[in-house]
gemmi code that builds the backbone of each chain (N, CA, C; Angstrom):
import gemmi

chains = {
    "A": [
        ("MET", (-12.043, -11.822, 79.776), (-10.689, -11.878, 80.271), (-9.846, -10.800, 79.575)),
        ("LYS", (-8.802, -10.357, 80.185), (-7.996, -9.269, 79.608), (-6.601, -9.789, 79.179)),
        ("ILE", (-6.294, -9.555, 77.894), (-5.044, -9.956, 77.425), (-4.155, -8.751, 77.000)),
        ("LEU", (-2.932, -8.712, 77.474), (-2.001, -7.640, 77.172), (-0.948, -8.144, 76.170)),
        ("ALA", (-0.912, -7.534, 74.973), (0.086, -7.913, 73.998), (1.227, -6.923, 74.235)),
        ("VAL", (2.413, -7.508, 74.510), (3.535, -6.563, 74.798), (4.528, -6.581, 73.641)),
        ("CYS", (4.940, -5.404, 73.204), (5.992, -5.327, 72.121), (6.947, -4.286, 72.485)),
        ("GLY", (7.875, -4.082, 71.598), (8.974, -3.129, 71.931), (8.555, -1.703, 71.878)),
        ("MET", (7.883, -1.348, 70.750), (7.622, 0.116, 70.588), (6.149, 0.433, 70.536)),
        ("GLY", (5.302, -0.504, 70.598), (3.881, -0.208, 70.652), (3.183, -0.075, 69.294)),
        ("LEU", (3.871, -0.310, 68.249), (3.185, -0.192, 66.953), (3.535, -1.225, 65.849)),
        ("GLY", (4.423, -2.134, 66.101), (4.849, -3.104, 65.157), (4.431, -4.481, 65.556)),
        ("SER", (5.280, -5.125, 66.305), (5.046, -6.475, 66.690), (3.782, -6.554, 67.575)),
        ("GLY", (3.509, -5.529, 68.385), (2.315, -5.579, 69.207), (1.090, -5.637, 68.402)),
        ("LEU", (0.994, -4.888, 67.355), (-0.185, -4.888, 66.473), (-0.396, -6.261, 65.838)),
        ("LEU", (0.766, -6.834, 65.392), (0.664, -8.144, 64.791), (0.142, -9.152, 65.816)),
        ("LEU", (0.648, -9.091, 66.998), (0.203, -9.995, 68.080), (-1.301, -9.844, 68.302)),
        ("ARG", (-1.733, -8.550, 68.373), (-3.144, -8.340, 68.647), (-4.040, -8.888, 67.497)),
        ("MET", (-3.615, -8.606, 66.243), (-4.383, -9.084, 65.102), (-4.467, -10.578, 65.120)),
        ("GLN", (-3.364, -11.254, 65.364), (-3.374, -12.688, 65.362), (-4.179, -13.249, 66.516)),
        ("ALA", (-4.048, -12.546, 67.663), (-4.864, -13.026, 68.860), (-6.318, -12.892, 68.569)),
        ("GLU", (-6.705, -11.834, 67.907), (-8.188, -11.656, 67.600), (-8.651, -12.828, 66.726)),
        ("LYS", (-7.849, -13.178, 65.689), (-8.268, -14.268, 64.817), (-8.310, -15.589, 65.591)),
        ("ALA", (-7.286, -15.783, 66.406), (-7.165, -17.017, 67.172), (-8.340, -17.156, 68.162)),
        ("LEU", (-8.689, -16.039, 68.837), (-9.799, -16.092, 69.797), (-11.090, -16.347, 69.101)),
        ("ARG", (-11.301, -15.861, 67.836), (-12.530, -16.112, 67.083), (-12.569, -17.553, 66.802)),
        ("GLU", (-11.426, -18.100, 66.370), (-11.422, -19.530, 66.006), (-11.718, -20.406, 67.222)),
        ("LEU", (-11.208, -19.984, 68.353), (-11.416, -20.779, 69.555), (-12.796, -20.509, 70.216)),
        ("GLY", (-13.493, -19.518, 69.660), (-14.810, -19.156, 70.157), (-14.733, -18.499, 71.492)),
        ("LEU", (-13.629, -17.782, 71.738), (-13.456, -17.121, 73.049), (-13.500, -15.615, 72.848)),
        ("GLU", (-13.854, -14.890, 73.904), (-13.813, -13.482, 73.899), (-12.811, -12.944, 74.918)),
        ("ALA", (-12.121, -11.872, 74.486), (-11.222, -11.304, 75.471), (-11.011, -9.834, 75.122)),
        ("ASP", (-10.635, -9.033, 76.083), (-10.331, -7.643, 75.863), (-8.835, -7.564, 75.626)),
        ("LEU", (-8.475, -7.121, 74.384), (-7.035, -7.101, 73.971), (-6.440, -5.726, 73.985)),
        ("GLU", (-5.355, -5.594, 74.666), (-4.677, -4.339, 74.694), (-3.202, -4.445, 74.279)),
        ("VAL", (-2.623, -3.395, 73.718), (-1.225, -3.458, 73.273), (-0.466, -2.469, 74.136)),
        ("ALA", (0.722, -2.871, 74.551), (1.547, -1.953, 75.337), (3.008, -2.166, 74.962)),
        ("ASP", (3.833, -1.113, 75.096), (5.198, -1.363, 74.854), (5.849, -1.800, 76.135)),
        ("ILE", (7.078, -2.316, 75.989), (7.726, -2.934, 77.155), (7.892, -2.024, 78.338)),
        ("GLY", (8.021, -0.704, 78.085), (8.155, 0.244, 79.101), (6.899, 0.354, 80.011)),
        ("THR", (5.761, 0.463, 79.430), (4.569, 0.651, 80.159), (3.914, -0.729, 80.561)),
        ("ALA", (4.397, -1.844, 79.965), (3.780, -3.103, 80.207), (3.851, -3.563, 81.683)),
        ("ARG", (4.990, -3.257, 82.299), (5.094, -3.697, 83.680), (4.034, -3.099, 84.575)),
        ("ALA", (3.707, -1.809, 84.288), (2.746, -1.120, 85.071), (1.285, -1.680, 84.833)),
        ("LEU", (1.076, -2.041, 83.563), (-0.274, -2.520, 83.207), (-0.453, -4.011, 83.508)),
        ("ALA", (0.683, -4.710, 83.671), (0.592, -6.161, 83.740), (-0.398, -6.690, 84.763)),
        ("SER", (-0.398, -6.091, 85.992), (-1.143, -6.673, 87.002), (-2.650, -6.665, 86.752)),
        ("SER", (-3.095, -5.806, 85.826), (-4.541, -5.732, 85.555), (-4.951, -6.717, 84.422)),
        ("ALA", (-3.919, -7.433, 83.897), (-4.235, -8.398, 82.808), (-4.271, -9.853, 83.349)),
        ("ASP", (-5.020, -10.699, 82.615), (-5.105, -12.057, 83.004), (-4.030, -12.846, 82.268)),
        ("LEU", (-3.656, -12.428, 81.121), (-2.661, -13.062, 80.379), (-1.776, -12.150, 79.546)),
        ("ILE", (-0.494, -12.444, 79.413), (0.349, -11.587, 78.625), (0.887, -12.326, 77.445)),
        ("LEU", (0.872, -11.673, 76.277), (1.324, -12.259, 75.005), (2.520, -11.451, 74.567)),
        ("THR", (3.610, -12.132, 74.300), (4.822, -11.412, 73.860), (5.794, -12.387, 73.221)),
        ("SER", (6.994, -11.860, 72.827), (8.029, -12.742, 72.274), (8.917, -13.152, 73.487)),
        ("GLU", (9.715, -14.118, 73.172), (10.538, -14.594, 74.359), (11.562, -13.612, 74.796)),
        ("GLU", (12.137, -12.898, 73.811), (13.122, -11.812, 74.136), (12.530, -10.853, 75.164)),
        ("LEU", (11.315, -10.352, 74.849), (10.768, -9.336, 75.664), (10.162, -9.953, 76.954)),
        ("ALA", (9.756, -11.192, 76.927), (9.270, -11.794, 78.148), (10.341, -11.743, 79.214)),
        ("GLN", (11.595, -11.984, 78.799), (12.671, -11.982, 79.775), (12.853, -10.577, 80.364)),
        ("GLN", (12.542, -9.584, 79.613), (12.712, -8.249, 80.111), (11.593, -7.752, 80.954)),
        ("LEU", (10.498, -8.489, 80.956), (9.309, -8.124, 81.755), (9.594, -8.370, 83.204)),
        ("GLY", (10.411, -9.343, 83.507), (10.705, -9.688, 84.886), (9.541, -10.391, 85.512)),
        ("GLY", (9.466, -10.384, 86.788), (8.311, -11.087, 87.419), (7.072, -10.340, 87.388)),
        ("VAL", (6.063, -10.861, 86.644), (4.732, -10.254, 86.664), (3.762, -11.254, 87.061)),
        ("LYS", (2.620, -10.879, 87.561), (1.616, -11.765, 88.064), (0.991, -12.678, 86.988)),
        ("PRO", (0.483, -12.069, 85.833), (-0.223, -12.912, 84.905), (0.644, -13.909, 84.226)),
        ("ARG", (-0.005, -14.952, 83.700), (0.727, -15.955, 82.958), (1.253, -15.332, 81.636)),
        ("ILE", (2.424, -15.701, 81.263), (3.016, -15.205, 80.009), (3.000, -16.250, 78.898)),
        ("VAL", (2.451, -15.900, 77.807), (2.457, -16.829, 76.635), (3.449, -16.211, 75.596)),
        ("THR", (4.446, -16.907, 75.207), (5.404, -16.422, 74.302), (5.177, -16.974, 72.889)),
        ("ILE", (5.269, -16.060, 71.905), (5.017, -16.502, 70.515), (6.326, -16.355, 69.779)),
        ("THR", (6.669, -17.343, 68.942), (7.905, -17.336, 68.211), (7.646, -16.766, 66.783)),
        ("ASN", (6.547, -17.218, 66.168), (6.256, -16.770, 64.876), (4.927, -15.910, 64.825)),
        ("PHE", (5.143, -14.652, 64.657), (3.952, -13.709, 64.769), (2.998, -13.767, 63.609)),
        ("ILE", (3.343, -14.473, 62.620), (2.409, -14.570, 61.455), (1.822, -15.964, 61.271)),
        ("ASP", (2.137, -16.897, 62.154), (1.664, -18.201, 62.108), (0.426, -18.368, 63.004)),
        ("LEU", (-0.749, -18.360, 62.441), (-1.947, -18.399, 63.231), (-2.038, -19.669, 64.072)),
        ("ARG", (-1.600, -20.819, 63.515), (-1.639, -22.068, 64.227), (-0.952, -22.015, 65.631)),
        ("GLU", (0.242, -21.393, 65.590), (0.968, -21.285, 66.898), (0.119, -20.478, 67.866)),
        ("MET", (-0.470, -19.354, 67.435), (-1.209, -18.583, 68.358), (-2.416, -19.295, 68.866)),
        ("VAL", (-3.105, -19.996, 67.977), (-4.288, -20.754, 68.357), (-3.957, -21.800, 69.413)),
        ("GLU", (-2.912, -22.592, 69.073), (-2.526, -23.681, 70.070), (-2.072, -23.108, 71.391)),
        ("LYS", (-1.271, -22.084, 71.353), (-0.812, -21.563, 72.613), (-1.891, -20.936, 73.477)),
        ("LEU", (-2.773, -20.190, 72.792), (-3.902, -19.593, 73.581), (-4.830, -20.726, 74.077)),
        ("ARG", (-5.022, -21.716, 73.275), (-5.930, -22.788, 73.699), (-5.343, -23.418, 74.924)),
        ("ALA", (-3.984, -23.676, 74.914), (-3.382, -24.279, 76.111), (-3.420, -23.398, 77.314)),
        ("ALA", (-3.317, -22.099, 77.141), (-3.271, -21.160, 78.231), (-4.629, -20.832, 78.801)),
        ("ILE", (-5.671, -20.814, 77.930), (-6.924, -20.315, 78.424), (-7.911, -21.412, 78.785)),
        ("THR", (-7.977, -22.468, 77.959), (-8.973, -23.486, 78.223), (-8.514, -24.532, 79.195)),
    ],
    "B": [
        ("MET", (-12.040, 12.741, 62.171), (-12.171, 12.004, 60.838), (-13.387, 11.130, 60.923)),
        ("ALA", (-14.425, 11.589, 60.303), (-15.683, 10.797, 60.375), (-15.726, 9.688, 59.329)),
        ("ASP", (-15.028, 9.773, 58.252), (-15.143, 8.826, 57.240), (-14.169, 7.684, 57.465)),
        ("GLY", (-14.672, 6.577, 58.029), (-13.808, 5.444, 58.324), (-13.030, 4.920, 57.148)),
        ("GLY", (-13.661, 4.924, 55.961), (-12.984, 4.327, 54.840), (-11.800, 5.117, 54.327)),
        ("ALA", (-11.823, 6.373, 54.606), (-10.759, 7.248, 54.018), (-9.665, 7.526, 54.971)),
        ("THR", (-9.759, 7.122, 56.230), (-8.734, 7.414, 57.204), (-7.437, 6.627, 56.884)),
        ("THR", (-6.332, 7.159, 57.199), (-5.090, 6.416, 56.879), (-4.950, 5.057, 57.608)),
        ("GLY", (-5.828, 4.847, 58.621), (-5.795, 3.584, 59.281), (-6.056, 2.458, 58.343)),
        ("SER", (-6.835, 2.745, 57.322), (-7.178, 1.760, 56.373), (-6.436, 1.872, 54.984)),
        ("ALA", (-5.329, 2.632, 54.985), (-4.559, 2.767, 53.757), (-4.085, 1.390, 53.344)),
        ("PRO", (-4.261, 0.990, 52.102), (-3.820, -0.298, 51.687), (-2.328, -0.415, 51.603)),
        ("LEU", (-1.894, -1.656, 51.682), (-0.411, -1.970, 51.582), (0.186, -1.390, 50.329)),
        ("SER", (-0.511, -1.436, 49.247), (0.041, -0.986, 47.990), (0.302, 0.507, 47.983)),
        ("ARG", (-0.421, 1.189, 48.882), (-0.199, 2.620, 48.937), (0.928, 2.956, 49.880)),
        ("LEU", (1.022, 2.196, 50.924), (2.097, 2.481, 51.905), (3.445, 1.905, 51.489)),
        ("LEU", (3.428, 1.008, 50.558), (4.710, 0.413, 50.147), (4.917, 0.809, 48.684)),
        ("GLN", (5.656, 1.922, 48.586), (5.884, 2.448, 47.234), (7.046, 1.713, 46.539)),
        ("PRO", (7.058, 1.695, 45.210), (8.072, 1.048, 44.493), (9.488, 1.541, 44.857)),
        ("SER", (9.612, 2.858, 45.180), (10.873, 3.404, 45.527), (11.362, 2.884, 46.888)),
        ("ALA", (10.473, 2.196, 47.631), (10.832, 1.675, 48.933), (11.053, 0.199, 48.883)),
        ("ILE", (11.228, -0.383, 47.715), (11.468, -1.839, 47.552), (12.854, -2.078, 47.064)),
        ("ARG", (13.568, -2.984, 47.655), (14.914, -3.347, 47.238), (15.073, -4.801, 47.083)),
        ("VAL", (15.634, -5.191, 45.977), (15.734, -6.671, 45.674), (17.143, -7.138, 45.795)),
        ("GLY", (17.322, -8.254, 46.528), (18.696, -8.858, 46.584), (19.764, -7.890, 47.095)),
        ("ALA", (19.435, -7.146, 48.145), (20.420, -6.223, 48.743), (21.469, -6.971, 49.475)),
        ("PHE", (22.724, -6.449, 49.412), (23.750, -7.057, 50.158), (23.889, -6.383, 51.535)),
        ("ALA", (23.859, -7.184, 52.595), (24.074, -6.603, 53.924), (25.047, -7.513, 54.666)),
        ("ALA", (26.115, -6.911, 55.155), (27.188, -7.728, 55.853), (26.714, -8.200, 57.221)),
        ("ASP", (25.805, -7.404, 57.822), (25.396, -7.786, 59.230), (24.002, -7.206, 59.406)),
        ("TRP", (23.430, -7.374, 60.644), (22.105, -6.986, 60.849), (21.904, -5.462, 60.805)),
        ("ARG", (22.916, -4.747, 61.186), (22.825, -3.302, 61.195), (22.700, -2.839, 59.723)),
        ("ALA", (23.526, -3.417, 58.856), (23.483, -3.052, 57.403), (22.093, -3.438, 56.871)),
        ("ALA", (21.538, -4.553, 57.304), (20.233, -5.004, 56.812), (19.142, -4.012, 57.204)),
        ("VAL", (19.175, -3.556, 58.416), (18.218, -2.574, 58.931), (18.445, -1.281, 58.234)),
        ("ARG", (19.695, -0.928, 57.971), (20.002, 0.305, 57.253), (19.440, 0.299, 55.905)),
        ("GLU", (19.458, -0.818, 55.181), (18.832, -0.962, 53.875), (17.339, -0.614, 53.937)),
        ("ALA", (16.672, -1.175, 54.912), (15.227, -0.940, 55.080), (15.032, 0.576, 55.363)),
        ("GLY", (15.926, 1.133, 56.196), (15.799, 2.503, 56.564), (16.073, 3.452, 55.333)),
        ("ASP", (17.102, 3.122, 54.616), (17.383, 3.939, 53.392), (16.241, 3.883, 52.406)),
        ("ALA", (15.592, 2.706, 52.351), (14.465, 2.563, 51.406), (13.338, 3.463, 51.856)),
        ("LEU", (13.158, 3.598, 53.135), (12.072, 4.500, 53.667), (12.403, 5.942, 53.298)),
        ("VAL", (13.680, 6.256, 53.455), (14.125, 7.661, 53.182), (13.944, 7.909, 51.630)),
        ("ALA", (14.308, 6.883, 50.853), (14.247, 7.023, 49.394), (12.812, 7.349, 48.921)),
        ("SER", (11.864, 6.812, 49.639), (10.448, 7.029, 49.244), (9.838, 8.208, 50.006)),
        ("GLY", (10.700, 8.987, 50.694), (10.164, 10.196, 51.349), (9.375, 9.985, 52.603)),
        ("VAL", (9.399, 8.753, 53.110), (8.619, 8.489, 54.330), (9.296, 8.941, 55.614)),
        ("THR", (10.616, 8.804, 55.600), (11.340, 9.189, 56.851), (12.554, 9.996, 56.531)),
        ("GLU", (13.246, 10.494, 57.514), (14.586, 11.067, 57.408), (15.565, 10.118, 57.950)),
        ("ASP", (16.806, 10.319, 57.611), (17.916, 9.379, 58.047), (17.942, 9.099, 59.521)),
        ("ALA", (17.564, 10.055, 60.343), (17.607, 9.813, 61.776), (16.786, 8.561, 62.191)),
        ("TYR", (15.684, 8.364, 61.417), (14.828, 7.233, 61.806), (15.581, 5.918, 61.636)),
        ("THR", (16.465, 5.872, 60.616), (17.165, 4.604, 60.406), (18.075, 4.364, 61.660)),
        ("ASP", (18.653, 5.394, 62.160), (19.464, 5.169, 63.369), (18.608, 4.766, 64.522)),
        ("GLU", (17.391, 5.254, 64.614), (16.426, 4.914, 65.684), (16.057, 3.446, 65.609)),
        ("MET", (15.818, 2.943, 64.325), (15.497, 1.571, 64.165), (16.627, 0.637, 64.667)),
        ("ILE", (17.847, 1.058, 64.393), (19.006, 0.249, 64.791), (19.126, 0.308, 66.338)),
        ("ALA", (18.915, 1.498, 66.901), (18.996, 1.693, 68.342), (17.941, 0.808, 69.021)),
        ("THR", (16.801, 0.644, 68.433), (15.745, -0.180, 69.045), (16.213, -1.617, 69.274)),
        ("VAL", (16.926, -2.138, 68.266), (17.423, -3.497, 68.349), (18.578, -3.561, 69.422)),
        ("GLU", (19.399, -2.508, 69.455), (20.487, -2.478, 70.428), (19.932, -2.457, 71.838)),
        ("GLU", (18.802, -1.745, 71.971), (18.173, -1.591, 73.302), (17.452, -2.809, 73.716)),
        ("LEU", (16.623, -3.305, 72.793), (15.648, -4.345, 73.204), (15.975, -5.756, 72.688)),
        ("GLY", (17.069, -5.868, 71.919), (17.408, -7.170, 71.368), (16.651, -7.355, 70.072)),
        ("PRO", (16.921, -8.564, 69.435), (16.387, -8.829, 68.145), (14.939, -9.282, 68.102)),
        ("TYR", (14.073, -8.695, 68.938), (12.678, -9.157, 68.981), (11.963, -8.875, 67.675)),
        ("ILE", (12.574, -7.982, 66.846), (11.951, -7.586, 65.600), (11.968, -8.708, 64.535)),
        ("VAL", (12.713, -9.795, 64.805), (12.642, -10.881, 63.915), (11.397, -11.696, 64.264)),
        ("ILE", (10.332, -11.255, 63.691), (9.009, -11.804, 64.161), (8.554, -13.116, 63.602)),
        ("ALA", (9.271, -13.649, 62.625), (9.008, -14.971, 62.057), (10.244, -15.474, 61.468)),
        ("PRO", (10.330, -16.780, 61.198), (11.603, -17.299, 60.607), (11.954, -16.546, 59.377)),
        ("GLY", (13.170, -15.920, 59.373), (13.645, -15.253, 58.181), (13.138, -13.853, 57.912)),
        ("ILE", (12.272, -13.343, 58.798), (11.595, -12.067, 58.566), (11.773, -11.108, 59.699)),
        ("ALA", (12.326, -9.939, 59.390), (12.538, -8.907, 60.428), (11.609, -7.720, 60.109)),
        ("LEU", (10.964, -7.141, 61.113), (10.137, -5.984, 60.992), (10.873, -4.829, 61.697)),
        ("ALA", (11.588, -4.087, 60.916), (12.410, -2.974, 61.427), (11.477, -1.789, 61.720)),
        ("HIS", (11.526, -1.235, 62.901), (10.712, -0.071, 63.159), (11.193, 0.617, 64.475)),
        ("SER", (10.701, 1.794, 64.761), (10.968, 2.404, 65.993), (9.733, 3.233, 66.378)),
        ("ARG", (9.756, 3.884, 67.520), (8.551, 4.691, 67.848), (8.372, 5.803, 66.914)),
        ("PRO", (7.123, 6.369, 66.925), (6.851, 7.616, 66.149), (7.816, 8.683, 66.605)),
        ("SER", (8.412, 9.398, 65.665), (9.415, 10.434, 66.060), (9.346, 11.496, 64.968)),
        ("PRO", (10.011, 12.628, 65.256), (10.042, 13.733, 64.284), (10.686, 13.305, 62.990)),
        ("ALA", (11.445, 12.239, 62.999), (12.084, 11.762, 61.778), (11.174, 11.015, 60.804)),
        ("VAL", (9.909, 10.788, 61.283), (8.934, 10.153, 60.463), (8.045, 11.197, 59.824)),
        ("ARG", (8.083, 11.264, 58.498), (7.292, 12.315, 57.772), (5.835, 11.876, 57.588)),
        ("ARG", (5.652, 10.608, 57.257), (4.304, 10.097, 57.131), (4.383, 8.586, 57.276)),
        ("VAL", (3.242, 7.979, 57.308), (3.189, 6.499, 57.483), (3.667, 5.811, 56.222)),
        ("GLY", (4.476, 4.807, 56.314), (4.962, 4.108, 55.163), (5.731, 2.863, 55.520)),
        ("MET", (5.971, 2.069, 54.494), (6.720, 0.819, 54.684), (7.791, 0.657, 53.621)),
        ("SER", (8.756, -0.196, 53.907), (9.747, -0.525, 52.891), (9.925, -2.078, 52.928)),
        ("LEU", (10.443, -2.610, 51.897), (10.660, -4.041, 51.848), (11.961, -4.292, 51.134)),
        ("VAL", (12.753, -5.094, 51.862), (14.142, -5.416, 51.315), (14.330, -6.916, 51.303)),
        ("THR", (14.644, -7.457, 50.182), (15.027, -8.886, 50.196), (16.535, -8.898, 50.153)),
        ("LEU", (17.154, -9.776, 50.982), (18.629, -9.767, 51.106), (19.185, -10.801, 50.198)),
        ("ALA", (20.385, -10.467, 49.655), (21.059, -11.449, 48.737), (21.473, -12.672, 49.563)),
        ("GLY", (21.958, -12.415, 50.851), (22.348, -13.522, 51.615), (21.599, -13.472, 52.977)),
        ("ALA", (21.540, -14.543, 53.695), (20.814, -14.557, 55.019), (21.674, -13.942, 56.103)),
        ("VAL", (21.122, -13.068, 56.938), (21.863, -12.314, 57.936), (21.421, -12.712, 59.363)),
        ("GLU", (22.360, -12.935, 60.227), (22.046, -13.267, 61.654), (21.741, -12.048, 62.419)),
        ("PHE", (20.564, -12.071, 63.151), (20.218, -10.951, 64.015), (20.430, -11.338, 65.495)),
        ("GLY", (20.727, -12.615, 65.708), (20.860, -13.048, 67.087), (19.581, -13.544, 67.737)),
        ("HIS", (18.572, -13.729, 66.925), (17.322, -14.271, 67.483), (17.450, -15.755, 67.628)),
        ("ARG", (17.023, -16.263, 68.786), (17.249, -17.686, 69.114), (16.599, -18.665, 68.145)),
        ("GLU", (15.396, -18.273, 67.696), (14.650, -19.226, 66.850), (14.445, -18.800, 65.413)),
        ("ASN", (14.341, -17.517, 65.109), (13.963, -17.087, 63.805), (15.094, -16.664, 62.832)),
        ("ASP", (16.304, -16.777, 63.275), (17.431, -16.425, 62.399), (17.614, -17.509, 61.377)),
        ("PRO", (18.301, -17.282, 60.264), (18.782, -16.000, 59.823), (17.653, -15.264, 59.010)),
        ("VAL", (17.891, -14.002, 58.763), (16.889, -13.169, 58.086), (17.196, -13.015, 56.661)),
        ("ARG", (16.118, -13.087, 55.797), (16.300, -12.849, 54.376), (15.432, -11.723, 53.904)),
        ("LEU", (14.447, -11.328, 54.758), (13.547, -10.309, 54.345), (13.375, -9.262, 55.476)),
        ("VAL", (13.617, -8.035, 55.114), (13.436, -6.957, 56.147), (12.323, -6.014, 55.682)),
        ("VAL", (11.376, -5.838, 56.528), (10.295, -4.898, 56.235), (10.526, -3.667, 57.183)),
        ("GLY", (10.562, -2.505, 56.590), (10.695, -1.304, 57.393), (9.330, -0.730, 57.604)),
        ("LEU", (9.099, -0.246, 58.797), (7.834, 0.323, 59.113), (8.004, 1.674, 59.840)),
        ("ALA", (7.371, 2.677, 59.361), (7.426, 4.013, 60.015), (6.011, 4.513, 60.220)),
        ("ALA", (5.658, 4.961, 61.312), (4.318, 5.411, 61.562), (4.371, 6.668, 62.490)),
        ("PRO", (3.601, 7.716, 62.189), (3.594, 8.888, 63.028), (2.675, 8.680, 64.180)),
        ("ASP", (1.851, 7.644, 64.207), (0.943, 7.363, 65.314), (0.795, 5.893, 65.432)),
        ("SER", (-0.154, 5.452, 66.245), (-0.181, 3.991, 66.571), (-1.087, 3.177, 65.686)),
        ("ASP", (-1.831, 3.851, 64.751), (-2.735, 3.002, 64.046), (-2.839, 3.228, 62.518)),
        ("GLY", (-2.104, 4.174, 61.936), (-2.205, 4.489, 60.538), (-1.840, 3.384, 59.606)),
        ("HIS", (-1.290, 2.335, 60.153), (-0.724, 1.255, 59.279), (-1.373, -0.077, 59.553)),
        ("VAL", (-2.466, -0.062, 60.293), (-3.073, -1.317, 60.662), (-3.487, -2.233, 59.502)),
        ("THR", (-4.152, -1.643, 58.556), (-4.610, -2.477, 57.397), (-3.437, -2.968, 56.586)),
        ("ALA", (-2.481, -2.094, 56.357), (-1.304, -2.491, 55.534), (-0.540, -3.583, 56.221)),
        ("LEU", (-0.371, -3.495, 57.539), (0.402, -4.481, 58.247), (-0.341, -5.802, 58.283)),
        ("ALA", (-1.623, -5.739, 58.381), (-2.496, -6.937, 58.379), (-2.384, -7.675, 57.013)),
        ("THR", (-2.417, -6.870, 55.963), (-2.301, -7.419, 54.604), (-0.941, -8.100, 54.469)),
        ("LEU", (0.113, -7.382, 54.868), (1.429, -7.937, 54.757), (1.622, -9.295, 55.525)),
        ("ALA", (1.035, -9.257, 56.812), (1.154, -10.461, 57.615), (0.468, -11.636, 56.930)),
        ("SER", (-0.760, -11.324, 56.360), (-1.484, -12.347, 55.711), (-0.738, -12.860, 54.497)),
        ("PHE", (-0.183, -11.957, 53.742), (0.598, -12.337, 52.552), (1.804, -13.197, 52.925)),
        ("LEU", (2.515, -12.815, 53.942), (3.733, -13.503, 54.349), (3.481, -14.819, 55.053)),
        ("SER", (2.213, -15.003, 55.560), (1.953, -16.225, 56.310), (1.880, -17.438, 55.363)),
        ("ASP", (1.733, -17.147, 54.074), (1.665, -18.196, 53.078), (3.089, -18.434, 52.520)),
        ("GLU", (3.509, -19.713, 52.653), (4.921, -20.043, 52.234), (5.151, -19.746, 50.768)),
        ("THR", (4.176, -19.997, 49.919), (4.351, -19.782, 48.483), (4.628, -18.304, 48.230)),
        ("ASN", (3.913, -17.449, 48.943), (4.154, -16.000, 48.777), (5.527, -15.592, 49.199)),
        ("ARG", (5.995, -16.182, 50.284), (7.323, -15.874, 50.798), (8.345, -16.282, 49.798)),
        ("GLU", (8.155, -17.514, 49.235), (9.165, -17.985, 48.230), (9.129, -17.139, 46.998)),
        ("SER", (7.964, -16.676, 46.527), (7.849, -15.854, 45.360), (8.595, -14.544, 45.604)),
        ("LEU", (8.396, -14.000, 46.812), (9.022, -12.745, 47.175), (10.528, -12.864, 47.193)),
        ("LEU", (11.046, -13.897, 47.787), (12.452, -14.068, 47.969), (13.136, -14.417, 46.630)),
        ("SER", (12.379, -15.020, 45.685), (13.012, -15.318, 44.375), (12.741, -14.292, 43.345)),
        ("ALA", (11.997, -13.268, 43.718), (11.685, -12.140, 42.760), (13.003, -11.458, 42.388)),
        ("ARG", (13.090, -11.023, 41.106), (14.320, -10.413, 40.724), (14.233, -8.923, 40.384)),
        ("SER", (13.027, -8.426, 40.553), (12.901, -6.928, 40.292), (11.893, -6.367, 41.225)),
        ("VAL", (11.991, -5.021, 41.298), (10.974, -4.296, 42.096), (9.572, -4.530, 41.519)),
        ("ASP", (9.474, -4.476, 40.204), (8.185, -4.612, 39.527), (7.553, -5.944, 39.898)),
        ("GLU", (8.391, -6.996, 39.931), (7.883, -8.343, 40.274), (7.307, -8.316, 41.653)),
        ("ILE", (8.039, -7.755, 42.622), (7.518, -7.730, 43.976), (6.280, -6.868, 44.086)),
        ("ARG", (6.278, -5.751, 43.430), (5.192, -4.894, 43.432), (3.938, -5.612, 42.909)),
        ("ALA", (4.074, -6.390, 41.829), (3.005, -7.137, 41.232), (2.499, -8.145, 42.194)),
        ("LEU", (3.377, -8.845, 42.861), (2.961, -9.858, 43.875), (2.028, -9.231, 44.958)),
        ("VAL", (2.443, -8.115, 45.414), (1.765, -7.425, 46.535), (0.360, -6.963, 46.020)),
        ("VAL", (0.379, -6.267, 44.892), (-0.913, -5.756, 44.352), (-1.895, -6.812, 44.004)),
        ("GLU", (-1.332, -7.920, 43.448), (-2.247, -9.050, 43.098), (-2.814, -9.720, 44.337)),
        ("PHE", (-2.019, -9.887, 45.409), (-2.488, -10.484, 46.615), (-3.581, -9.588, 47.223)),
        ("GLU", (-3.283, -8.327, 47.222), (-4.200, -7.305, 47.809), (-5.551, -7.350, 47.114)),
        ("SER", (-5.560, -7.420, 45.801), (-6.870, -7.405, 45.081), (-7.589, -8.674, 45.299)),
        ("ARG", (-6.880, -9.863, 45.398), (-7.520, -11.095, 45.638), (-8.141, -11.094, 47.057)),
        ("ALA", (-7.379, -10.589, 47.991), (-7.877, -10.493, 49.401), (-9.081, -9.620, 49.510)),
        ("ALA", (-9.065, -8.499, 48.725), (-10.167, -7.546, 48.785), (-11.394, -8.154, 48.155)),
        ("SER", (-11.258, -8.930, 47.102), (-12.444, -9.499, 46.389), (-13.008, -10.622, 47.237)),
        ("ARG", (-12.191, -11.139, 48.162), (-12.778, -12.221, 49.059), (-13.619, -11.556, 50.108)),
        ("GLY", (-13.405, -10.275, 50.328), (-14.216, -9.532, 51.287), (-13.854, -9.690, 52.768)),
    ],
}
model = gemmi.Model(1)
for chain_id, residues in chains.items():
    chain = gemmi.Chain(chain_id)
    for i, (resn, *xyz) in enumerate(residues, 1):
        res = gemmi.Residue()
        res.name, res.seqid = resn, gemmi.SeqId(i, " ")
        for name, pos in zip(("N", "CA", "C"), xyz):
            atom = gemmi.Atom()
            atom.name, atom.element = name, gemmi.Element(name[0])
            atom.pos, atom.b_iso = gemmi.Position(*pos), 0.0
            res.add_atom(atom)
        chain.add_residue(res)
    model.add_chain(chain)
structure = gemmi.Structure()
structure.add_model(model)
structure.setup_entities()
């Protein structure tokens, strides 16, 4: 499955999201193709993703996109990422 | 760059976060002042030029306070730009908590500044920092630290423990 982590600038929060998602997926025993995009290019890439990971602020700016959006509040809390991914994927 | 171990992608946190980029108990009247502290700290350590500080503030004005990535913690940054001289980070603990307007993670007590000339030179350092901050004891030690040396020691010690765990 393809997961798109969306952040503002492509190098800060997006990286954190991807790192946490990698750890969470390992814990859940799942595999996924993880990509990071900034909010500008995310809309264009969204349709090729199965799931979008982002913060609530940016989710609102994404507008209507096809894939399911999972919003994360605390980017350094692995438990939140694990629980939300588990609920979204399994 | 054939040598994976020596590429800047794996530069450790202790190298990217220089003592001159750490500020303890800084006073900031509002979120712009808080981001400016982190930006000034990056400039002080030679990582960026002043324009980057304005860019970090503009990022929040444009996209909202999404940079408050965890309760009390803001990751100030902007895209790679000519105002970034090299990859580096700054760390500012605030004397008082500052509202950034984030619905869930306000107010902010810790601002991390991040400057990168590309998209991956800071991966290891950011991962170490995230790991360090995810532990509440570490956060508390950081916020109650009273000197740059104390903060520096916390970071270095965490890093060497993490490294020895493999």
